[in-house]
N, C-alpha and C positions, 0 to 999 in steps of 0.2 A: 554497164559493162560486165562481161562474163569472165570469170577468172578461169584460168586453165591449170592443169596439174603442172607443177614445175618439172622440167626435164633434168635439171641438175640439182644436187643436194649440198648441204653444208659439208665442208671438207673436201669437196671435189676441186681438182685443179683444171682450170679452163683457160683458153686463149681467146683473144678478140679476133673475130672473122676478118676484119679489115685492117686493124692497127696492130703494130708490133708490141703487144704486152700480154702478160699472162698473170694469173692470180688464183688465190684459193677463196672459195665462197665462204663467207662467215654469216650471211643472213639472206633471206629470200622474202621478196614482197610478191604476193600473188598477182597484183597489178601495180602499175606505176604509182609511186607514193613519194615522189619528190615534189619540189616546187614548180609551179607553171613557169617561173623565170628560167629555171634550169632547163626545162623541156624546150622552151622557146629559143634558148641559146644554141640549141643544135641545128645545124644548117637543114633547111626544110627537105632537101633532096635525100638526106640520110636520117631524118628524124624518125625514130621507131614509133609503132603504135603503142598506145598506153595499155591496152587490154591483153597484156601478156606478162608473164613473170619478169621481175627485175631483180638483179643479184647485186649484193654488196660484196666487193672483193678487196682483200689485201693484195694489191696489184703492184707489178713492177715491169719496168722496160730496161733497156741497156743502161739508161742514165740514172734512174731514180726509183724510189718506192713510194707509193701513194695508195689512197683509198679510191675505188672506182664504183660507179653505180652503172650497170650495163643491162640492156634488154636481152631477153633470151635469144632473139633472132640474130644477135651479133656475137654469140658465143659458141665456141666448139670446145670439146673435151681435149685437154692437153694430155697427150700420151707420151710425152718426153721422159717422164720419171725424174726429171731434174728437181732437186730441192728448191724451195723459194727462199729468198734472202730477206724478204720483208721483215722488219724487227717485230711486228706485232703478231706474226704467225706463231712464234713459239710461246707468246703469252696466252694464246687461245687454243692451240692445237698441239697434239702429240703426234710425231711422225712415226709410223710403224716401220719395221725393218723392210717391208715391201714397198714403202713409199707413200702409203695412204695417209691422209691427215684425219685424226679423230679429235673431237672436242675434248678438252681436259674436263674431268669431272669436277663439279662444284664442291668445295670442301665445306662441310657443315661443322660449325664450332659447338 
């Protein structure tokens, strides 16, 4: 499998191409790195290729907040500028006045 350069980066807000949820990226895998069982659980007609970047998101929809693992082909940049309400976002990121999410610096003791 050949890995590709990721289109999105940590701190970017994205939305799913087909399903009504959005989130902020907190980690990127250059190729699929979840379990085979997880991949097989996706209906075959919408199952993504493994040889593309996959993104870990602090995600949310109208009802709830959760962690999602999504292939690059299923993501679009979210340009709404709306803040995310996921509780883990503020543990990891600082939101700039312009609305961008930046990773908090690690504190060294």
